[in-house]
C-alpha positions as a Python dict, from the first residue, in 0.01 Angstrom:
ca = {
    (1, 'M'): (0, 0, 0),
    (2, 'S'): (258, -98, 252),
    (3, 'S'): (452, 236, 295),
    (4, 'P'): (311, 466, 583),
    (5, 'R'): (456, 766, 414),
    (6, 'A'): (260, 660, 84),
    (7, 'I'): (-58, 623, 290),
    (8, 'A'): (-20, 965, 453),
    (9, 'A'): (48, 1132, 127),
    (10, 'D'): (-256, 979, -35),
    (11, 'I'): (-473, 1103, 262),
    (12, 'I'): (-333, 1449, 247),
    (13, 'G'): (-347, 1447, -153),
    (14, 'R'): (-725, 1377, -110),
    (15, 'V'): (-752, 1662, 125),
    (16, 'L'): (-581, 1884, -124),
    (17, 'A'): (-868, 1774, -345),
    (18, 'G'): (-1115, 1921, -125),
    (19, 'Q'): (-1197, 1615, 110),
    (20, 'S'): (-1275, 1638, 477),
    (21, 'L'): (-1005, 1475, 690),
    (22, 'N'): (-1247, 1356, 950),
    (23, 'R'): (-1473, 1168, 682),
    (24, 'L'): (-1182, 1012, 489),
    (25, 'L'): (-943, 911, 751),
    (26, 'P'): (-1106, 601, 925),
    (27, 'D'): (-1140, 421, 593),
    (28, 'A'): (-833, 563, 459),
    (29, 'L'): (-628, 407, 754),
    (30, 'D'): (-745, 66, 646),
    (31, 'A'): (-466, 48, 411),
    (32, 'A'): (-207, 62, 693),
    (33, 'T'): (-112, -218, 922),
    (34, 'T'): (-192, -182, 1317),
    (35, 'T'): (147, -101, 1382),
    (36, 'Q'): (145, 160, 1094),
    (37, 'R'): (-120, 359, 1194),
    (38, 'P'): (-3, 574, 1475),
    (39, 'F'): (304, 682, 1254),
    (40, 'C'): (35, 753, 949),
    (41, 'Q'): (-170, 966, 1196),
    (42, 'E'): (136, 1146, 1316),
    (43, 'L'): (254, 1226, 941),
    (44, 'V'): (-83, 1327, 857),
    (45, 'Y'): (-189, 1551, 1137),
    (46, 'G'): (146, 1702, 1192),
    (47, 'T'): (205, 1799, 807),
    (48, 'L'): (-141, 1942, 797),
    (49, 'R'): (-72, 2140, 1111),
    (50, 'E'): (257, 2283, 945),
    (51, 'W'): (122, 2283, 572),
    (52, 'P'): (138, 2643, 493),
    (53, 'C'): (510, 2655, 615),
    (54, 'L'): (609, 2317, 464),
    (55, 'E'): (410, 2412, 137),
    (56, 'E'): (596, 2743, 82),
    (57, 'T'): (929, 2568, 173),
    (58, 'C'): (886, 2301, -98),
    (59, 'L'): (763, 2541, -364),
    (60, 'S'): (1079, 2729, -326),
    (61, 'F'): (1280, 2417, -421),
    (62, 'L'): (1069, 2334, -704),
    (63, 'A'): (1129, 2462, -1062),
    (64, 'K'): (732, 2484, -1115),
    (65, 'P'): (443, 2361, -905),
    (66, 'M'): (284, 2018, -917),
    (67, 'R'): (11, 1947, -1147),
    (68, 'R'): (-329, 1880, -977),
    (69, 'K'): (-314, 1507, -1047),
    (70, 'D'): (21, 1482, -883),
    (71, 'Q'): (-90, 1667, -556),
    (72, 'D'): (-6, 1314, -369),
    (73, 'I'): (340, 1384, -470),
    (74, 'M'): (340, 1752, -310),
    (75, 'A'): (192, 1595, -2),
    (76, 'L'): (471, 1330, 10),
    (77, 'L'): (746, 1612, -13),
    (78, 'C'): (592, 1811, 264),
    (79, 'I'): (559, 1479, 482),
    (80, 'G'): (945, 1428, 419),
    (81, 'L'): (1010, 1775, 535),
    (82, 'Y'): (807, 1749, 843),
    (83, 'E'): (974, 1439, 921),
    (84, 'L'): (1314, 1609, 887),
    (85, 'E'): (1199, 1908, 1088),
    (86, 'Q'): (987, 1762, 1350),
    (87, 'L'): (1063, 1374, 1422),
    (88, 'S'): (1387, 1208, 1525),
    (89, 'T'): (1385, 976, 1229),
    (90, 'P'): (1755, 959, 1090),
    (91, 'V'): (1804, 1187, 781),
    (92, 'H'): (1910, 893, 565),
    (93, 'A'): (1612, 704, 658),
    (94, 'V'): (1378, 991, 597),
    (95, 'V'): (1525, 1038, 248),
    (96, 'S'): (1530, 689, 136),
    (97, 'E'): (1189, 581, 257),
    (98, 'T'): (1021, 890, 129),
    (99, 'V'): (1183, 849, -222),
    (100, 'N'): (1075, 486, -185),
    (101, 'A'): (715, 591, -134),
    (102, 'T'): (689, 729, -488),
    (103, 'R'): (665, 361, -609),
    (104, 'A'): (382, 285, -349),
    (105, 'L'): (200, 577, -517),
    (106, 'K'): (278, 430, -836),
    (107, 'K'): (465, 737, -941),
    (108, 'P'): (829, 620, -976),
    (109, 'W'): (900, 919, -1199),
    (110, 'A'): (908, 1139, -892),
    (111, 'K'): (1187, 966, -738),
    (112, 'G'): (1462, 1225, -862),
    (113, 'V'): (1190, 1504, -758),
    (114, 'V'): (1156, 1382, -398),
    (115, 'N'): (1550, 1315, -353),
    (116, 'G'): (1639, 1656, -519),
    (117, 'V'): (1386, 1860, -301),
    (118, 'L'): (1499, 1676, 35),
    (119, 'R'): (1865, 1696, -30),
    (120, 'A'): (1847, 2061, -140),
    (121, 'Y'): (1668, 2154, 203),
    (122, 'Q'): (1940, 1970, 410),
    (123, 'R'): (2179, 2198, 253),
    (124, 'Q'): (1977, 2500, 257),
    (125, 'E'): (1749, 2482, 545),
    (126, 'G'): (1858, 2790, 722),
    (127, 'I'): (1824, 2996, 403),
    (128, 'A'): (1480, 2838, 339),
    (129, 'R'): (1353, 2932, 664),
    (130, 'K'): (1472, 3296, 655),
    (131, 'A'): (1291, 3336, 324),
    (132, 'L'): (955, 3205, 452),
    (133, 'S'): (645, 3476, 446),
    (134, 'P'): (534, 3620, 801),
    (135, 'A'): (217, 3382, 746),
    (136, 'A'): (429, 3061, 648),
    (137, 'Q'): (655, 3127, 941),
    (138, 'R'): (346, 3089, 1161),
    (139, 'A'): (202, 2806, 967),
    (140, 'L'): (-124, 3009, 861),
    (141, 'P'): (-286, 3064, 533),
    (142, 'V'): (-220, 3428, 442),
    (143, 'W'): (-598, 3540, 463),
    (144, 'L'): (-615, 3389, 814),
    (145, 'H'): (-292, 3525, 928),
    (146, 'T'): (-404, 3874, 798),
    (147, 'A'): (-724, 3859, 986),
    (148, 'L'): (-577, 3733, 1313),
    (149, 'C'): (-308, 3998, 1328),
    (150, 'A'): (-590, 4275, 1264),
    (151, 'Q'): (-827, 4129, 1521),
    (152, 'Y'): (-595, 4014, 1797),
    (153, 'E'): (-240, 4202, 1732),
    (154, 'G'): (-8, 4034, 1993),
    (155, 'A'): (-218, 3747, 2062),
    (156, 'A'): (-204, 3628, 1710),
    (157, 'E'): (149, 3462, 1801),
    (158, 'Q'): (-3, 3264, 2082),
    (159, 'I'): (-299, 3149, 1844),
    (160, 'A'): (-60, 3041, 1577),
    (161, 'L'): (151, 2867, 1811),
    (162, 'A'): (-142, 2668, 1968),
    (163, 'A'): (-274, 2581, 1619),
    (164, 'R'): (58, 2366, 1547),
    (165, 'H'): (48, 2161, 1857),
    (166, 'R'): (-173, 1872, 1993),
    (167, 'P'): (-433, 1970, 2198),
    (168, 'P'): (-446, 1854, 2563),
    (169, 'M'): (-706, 1574, 2656),
    (170, 'T'): (-929, 1703, 2902),
    (171, 'L'): (-1219, 1528, 3089),
    (172, 'R'): (-1530, 1654, 3238),
    (173, 'V'): (-1625, 1486, 3549),
    (174, 'N'): (-1980, 1407, 3594),
    (175, 'Q'): (-2095, 1602, 3901),
    (176, 'L'): (-2391, 1351, 3946),
    (177, 'K'): (-2155, 1036, 4008),
    (178, 'S'): (-1840, 1200, 4146),
    (179, 'T'): (-1655, 1490, 4261),
    (180, 'R'): (-1340, 1624, 4063),
    (181, 'D'): (-1125, 1589, 4375),
    (182, 'D'): (-1249, 1200, 4419),
    (183, 'Y'): (-1202, 1148, 4040),
    (184, 'L'): (-836, 1304, 4042),
    (185, 'R'): (-761, 1030, 4342),
    (186, 'S'): (-897, 757, 4107),
    (187, 'L'): (-667, 874, 3830),
    (188, 'V'): (-369, 871, 4077),
    (189, 'E'): (-469, 496, 4157),
    (190, 'A'): (-483, 408, 3794),
    (191, 'E'): (-138, 563, 3742),
    (192, 'I'): (-275, 828, 3524),
    (193, 'A'): (-125, 1179, 3566),
    (194, 'A'): (-349, 1446, 3574),
    (195, 'T'): (-427, 1804, 3704),
    (196, 'P'): (-745, 2012, 3771),
    (197, 'C'): (-840, 2226, 3501),
    (198, 'A'): (-773, 2604, 3557),
    (199, 'V'): (-1083, 2746, 3367),
    (200, 'S'): (-1351, 2461, 3421),
    (201, 'A'): (-1468, 2371, 3783),
    (202, 'D'): (-1558, 2042, 3633),
    (203, 'G'): (-1249, 1976, 3410),
    (204, 'V'): (-932, 1759, 3465),
    (205, 'V'): (-646, 1767, 3211),
    (206, 'L'): (-452, 1454, 3149),
    (207, 'R'): (-71, 1496, 3123),
    (208, 'R'): (-87, 1239, 2834),
    (209, 'P'): (-366, 1139, 2604),
    (210, 'V'): (-496, 760, 2689),
    (211, 'D'): (-734, 539, 2561),
    (212, 'V'): (-1088, 612, 2717),
    (213, 'G'): (-1101, 250, 2790),
    (214, 'S'): (-830, 281, 3064),
    (215, 'L'): (-994, 577, 3246),
    (216, 'P'): (-1166, 482, 3565),
    (217, 'G'): (-1539, 469, 3551),
    (218, 'F'): (-1549, 613, 3187),
    (219, 'S'): (-1806, 309, 3068),
    (220, 'Q'): (-1998, 395, 3390),
    (221, 'G'): (-2038, 756, 3278),
    (222, 'V'): (-1808, 914, 3554),
    (223, 'A'): (-1635, 1124, 3328),
    (224, 'S'): (-1641, 1224, 2950),
    (225, 'V'): (-1375, 1379, 2707),
    (226, 'Q'): (-1451, 1754, 2646),
    (227, 'D'): (-1223, 2039, 2574),
    (228, 'S'): (-1206, 2311, 2876),
    (229, 'S'): (-1349, 2610, 2668),
    (230, 'A'): (-1642, 2388, 2554),
    (231, 'Q'): (-1723, 2319, 2930),
    (232, 'L'): (-1796, 2690, 2986),
    (233, 'A'): (-2122, 2667, 2778),
    (234, 'A'): (-2324, 2496, 3020),
    (235, 'R'): (-2260, 2697, 3305),
    (236, 'L'): (-2315, 3015, 3111),
    (237, 'L'): (-2638, 2910, 3012),
    (238, 'A'): (-2701, 2805, 3391),
    (239, 'P'): (-2970, 2561, 3371),
    (240, 'Q'): (-3259, 2585, 3633),
    (241, 'A'): (-3476, 2323, 3767),
    (242, 'G'): (-3813, 2297, 3591),
    (243, 'E'): (-3707, 2466, 3265),
    (244, 'R'): (-3731, 2339, 2918),
    (245, 'I'): (-3424, 2375, 2716),
    (246, 'L'): (-3341, 2336, 2351),
    (247, 'D'): (-2985, 2217, 2238),
    (248, 'A'): (-3028, 2329, 1881),
    (249, 'C'): (-2720, 2204, 1712),
    (250, 'A'): (-2650, 1910, 1993),
    (251, 'A'): (-2420, 1648, 1812),
    (252, 'P'): (-2197, 1496, 1965),
    (253, 'G'): (-2385, 1577, 2273),
    (254, 'G'): (-2116, 1702, 2527),
    (255, 'K'): (-2272, 2028, 2603),
    (256, 'A'): (-2630, 1870, 2645),
    (257, 'C'): (-2494, 1609, 2876),
    (258, 'H'): (-2295, 1881, 3068),
    (259, 'L'): (-2625, 2057, 3123),
    (260, 'L'): (-2819, 1749, 3263),
    (261, 'E'): (-2519, 1674, 3486),
    (262, 'L'): (-2539, 2028, 3612),
    (263, 'Q'): (-2932, 2045, 3676),
    (264, 'P'): (-3088, 1699, 3661),
    (265, 'N'): (-3416, 1850, 3744),
    (266, 'I'): (-3462, 2002, 3397),
    (267, 'E'): (-3801, 1954, 3302),
    (268, 'E'): (-3697, 1849, 2939),
    (269, 'L'): (-3401, 1879, 2722),
    (270, 'V'): (-3447, 1842, 2353),
    (271, 'A'): (-3143, 1766, 2158),
    (272, 'L'): (-3193, 1865, 1807),
    (273, 'D'): (-2940, 1796, 1513),
    (274, 'I'): (-2999, 1806, 1151),
    (275, 'S'): (-2808, 1470, 1067),
    (276, 'E'): (-2961, 1159, 1217),
    (277, 'S'): (-2632, 969, 1233),
    (278, 'R'): (-2466, 1246, 1429),
    (279, 'L'): (-2773, 1251, 1656),
    (280, 'Q'): (-2711, 894, 1733),
    (281, 'R'): (-2377, 996, 1889),
    (282, 'V'): (-2594, 1223, 2130),
    (283, 'I'): (-2816, 915, 2223),
    (284, 'E'): (-2503, 684, 2266),
    (285, 'N'): (-2322, 966, 2507),
    (286, 'T'): (-2648, 990, 2733),
    (287, 'T'): (-2713, 638, 2737),
    (288, 'R'): (-2344, 571, 2899),
    (289, 'L'): (-2397, 884, 3119),
    (290, 'D'): (-2738, 742, 3250),
    (291, 'L'): (-2926, 1078, 3116),
    (292, 'R'): (-3247, 1150, 2953),
    (293, 'L'): (-3316, 1398, 2687),
    (294, 'T'): (-3556, 1413, 2372),
    (295, 'P'): (-3368, 1343, 2058),
    (296, 'L'): (-3503, 1520, 1749),
    (297, 'V'): (-3365, 1524, 1387),
    (298, 'A'): (-3457, 1890, 1231),
    (299, 'D'): (-3333, 2201, 1101),
    (300, 'A'): (-3248, 2463, 1353),
    (301, 'S'): (-3316, 2746, 1092),
    (302, 'A'): (-3661, 2579, 1020),
    (303, 'L'): (-3819, 2428, 1330),
    (304, 'P'): (-4102, 2208, 1324),
    (305, 'D'): (-4430, 2349, 1463),
    (306, 'T'): (-4425, 2104, 1747),
    (307, 'L'): (-4133, 2285, 1889),
    (308, 'L'): (-4281, 2642, 1840),
    (309, 'A'): (-4604, 2548, 2007),
    (310, 'T'): (-4439, 2558, 2373),
    (311, 'P'): (-4164, 2799, 2396),
    (312, 'F'): (-3825, 2711, 2575),
    (313, 'D'): (-3670, 2874, 2871),
    (314, 'A'): (-3335, 2861, 2740),
    (315, 'I'): (-3160, 2779, 2406),
    (316, 'L'): (-2796, 2676, 2325),
    (317, 'A'): (-2690, 2737, 1981),
    (318, 'D'): (-2344, 2602, 1895),
    (319, 'V'): (-2386, 2678, 1525),
    (320, 'P'): (-2180, 2561, 1239),
    (321, 'C'): (-1883, 2807, 1150),
    (322, 'S'): (-1517, 2813, 1011),
    (323, 'A'): (-1391, 2627, 1301),
    (324, 'T'): (-1074, 2861, 1314),
    (325, 'G'): (-1055, 2802, 1694),
    (326, 'V'): (-1008, 2421, 1682),
    (327, 'I'): (-749, 2414, 1381),
    (328, 'R'): (-540, 2198, 1619),
    (329, 'R'): (-801, 1942, 1621),
    (330, 'N'): (-894, 1996, 1237),
    (331, 'P'): (-557, 2078, 1075),
    (332, 'D'): (-708, 2036, 732),
    (333, 'I'): (-896, 2358, 800),
    (334, 'K'): (-535, 2529, 680),
    (335, 'I'): (-612, 2387, 327),
    (336, 'L'): (-992, 2344, 293),
    (337, 'R'): (-1096, 2689, 444),
    (338, 'E'): (-1111, 2972, 208),
    (339, 'P'): (-1188, 3352, 299),
    (340, 'D'): (-1516, 3331, 91),
    (341, 'D'): (-1623, 3071, 315),
    (342, 'I'): (-1661, 3315, 608),
    (343, 'A'): (-1978, 3519, 484),
    (344, 'G'): (-2139, 3184, 391),
    (345, 'F'): (-2107, 3071, 749),
    (346, 'A'): (-2238, 3425, 891),
    (347, 'S'): (-2543, 3390, 667),
    (348, 'Q'): (-2615, 3041, 806),
    (349, 'Q'): (-2552, 3146, 1142),
    (350, 'L'): (-2818, 3430, 1100),
    (351, 'E'): (-3068, 3190, 946),
    (352, 'I'): (-3054, 2970, 1256),
    (353, 'L'): (-3078, 3238, 1518),
    (354, 'A'): (-3382, 3380, 1331),
    (355, 'G'): (-3521, 3012, 1298),
    (356, 'L'): (-3463, 2975, 1691),
    (357, 'W'): (-3581, 3302, 1816),
    (358, 'P'): (-3957, 3247, 1793),
    (359, 'A'): (-3907, 2934, 1997),
    (360, 'L'): (-3780, 3137, 2276),
    (361, 'T'): (-3997, 3256, 2578),
    (362, 'T'): (-4033, 3616, 2670),
    (363, 'G'): (-3746, 3677, 2909),
    (364, 'G'): (-3583, 3372, 2795),
    (365, 'R'): (-3200, 3339, 2697),
    (366, 'L'): (-3002, 3226, 2414),
    (367, 'L'): (-2633, 3135, 2431),
    (368, 'Y'): (-2476, 3173, 2103),
    (369, 'V'): (-2148, 2965, 2066),
    (370, 'T'): (-1917, 2918, 1764),
    (371, 'C'): (-1557, 2770, 1766),
    (372, 'S'): (-1446, 3072, 1517),
    (373, 'L'): (-1189, 3353, 1607),
    (374, 'L'): (-1343, 3562, 1340),
    (375, 'A'): (-1557, 3876, 1415),
    (376, 'A'): (-1776, 3832, 1115),
    (377, 'E'): (-1901, 3500, 1241),
    (378, 'N'): (-1883, 3633, 1615),
    (379, 'D'): (-1951, 3991, 1721),
    (380, 'E'): (-2085, 4090, 1380),
    (381, 'V'): (-2360, 3839, 1358),
    (382, 'V'): (-2472, 3895, 1714),
    (383, 'S'): (-2477, 4273, 1658),
    (384, 'R'): (-2661, 4230, 1342),
    (385, 'F'): (-2929, 3995, 1482),
    (386, 'A'): (-2973, 4177, 1793),
    (387, 'T'): (-3053, 4495, 1591),
    (388, 'E'): (-3300, 4313, 1375),
    (389, 'Q'): (-3473, 4145, 1655),
    (390, 'G'): (-3464, 4364, 1935),
    (391, 'A'): (-3276, 4111, 2155),
    (392, 'H'): (-3080, 4236, 2462),
    (393, 'I'): (-2722, 4132, 2497),
    (394, 'D'): (-2630, 4027, 2846),
    (395, 'A'): (-2265, 4071, 2959),
    (396, 'V'): (-2053, 3756, 2952),
    (397, 'T'): (-1722, 3744, 3168),
    (398, 'L'): (-1504, 3441, 3185),
    (399, 'G'): (-1196, 3346, 3376),
    (400, 'T'): (-1000, 3288, 3042),
    (401, 'G'): (-998, 3464, 2712),
    (402, 'T'): (-1076, 3828, 2622),
    (403, 'P'): (-1382, 4048, 2611),
    (404, 'R'): (-1522, 4143, 2265),
    (405, 'Q'): (-1764, 4400, 2200),
    (406, 'H'): (-2068, 4186, 2252),
    (407, 'G'): (-1930, 3850, 2414),
    (408, 'W'): (-1626, 3679, 2512),
    (409, 'Q'): (-1350, 3491, 2311),
    (410, 'T'): (-1150, 3212, 2467),
    (411, 'L'): (-828, 3176, 2271),
    (412, 'P'): (-666, 2844, 2167),
    (413, 'N'): (-388, 2764, 2419),
    (414, 'Q'): (-108, 2532, 2359),
    (415, 'H'): (-173, 2399, 2718),
    (416, 'G'): (-546, 2482, 2744),
    (417, 'G'): (-852, 2520, 2558),
    (418, 'D'): (-990, 2573, 2219),
    (419, 'G'): (-1084, 2910, 2079),
    (420, 'L'): (-1458, 2965, 2154),
    (421, 'Y'): (-1690, 3262, 2121),
    (422, 'F'): (-1977, 3316, 2365),
    (423, 'A'): (-2280, 3569, 2341),
    (424, 'L'): (-2575, 3561, 2567),
    (425, 'L'): (-2894, 3712, 2396),
    (426, 'R'): (-3202, 3763, 2598),
    (427, 'K'): (-3562, 3803, 2450),
    (428, 'P'): (-3733, 4113, 2578),
    (429, 'A'): (-4097, 4142, 2660),
    (430, 'E'): (-4283, 4267, 2360),
}
């Protein structure tokens, strides 16, 4: 398949069929040449970030929705609209190349449909934009738009805007090997523009993303790539010398490594993950950073007796969730996530907390973290668990985001960090 638009349409078509972008993208891009891959990725990520808007626009020009087996053509139409709206490609080139991509998809019957929709959009762009629903105008699924407006009111606009843009590339400086100021100077010497992160004392924000191979000292463990909001977790848990700490959902290991960088005299840090392949990424990161931890493949909701035998002083529980706070990194969420999924995540989160609680020593602290914006996975989970277990909820205050009833929520920002929720639970004496 030689057409980058056809390759992108095939990828998005598979997302529409229920596949995860992160899982399918690496192999799917093998169909593209080296020079085509950046453009393919731009079309895939850009179209998915705008999907609710593009889909509703496209449907307004179609006599009837595409059949399930022709979702690749629906994807191709939306790619064409995205390119017309967002990229600088000449209009005639967009139309002709998008039409030609139907042949690469082995669906030449769609040439007329694609040409007709793109030409109609050119003529009626203004009318089409005005006719969009409020959710589509913000490029959000209706259910998520409704939930965000209800929970965040005026901030919902900021959240929606951030979800439509690429996230910045943020680094975490390893304080065991450098200071932030020194590392900023090394970036200047390497002609890489960067500024200190406003919310993380260890963070550096690059003006433009670069390949990690070009970062000074990266292979020597001087810096790691980590979102600025994610960098707040380790400092909130506040590791102390001599403590045993459990990172219960550790992969890919950024927060575990940060804990060790902040406090090298931790007695033991156990990095646990249910996936052996994902845990390998933790091992790779600690090797590069010259840090030591104990990797363990296990289910956080059903810990092995060996972990329960000696309670931990602190536990980090960065639990599976809807990922609604990191949509800009995972734009397929706009298609894959359904409102009924949220209750399932909340149930899983409660199971994990219940499984971890016996492993926490009396007076110990558990930091609950999600990358969700939804109260059903955040405050409501914490409230229910604290009531059931008699857990104390410590106050959490951060320099960014907004307080919630039981924790703190950072909000996705176009030029800043992701949307993460933090709540600090403490185990009282029985």
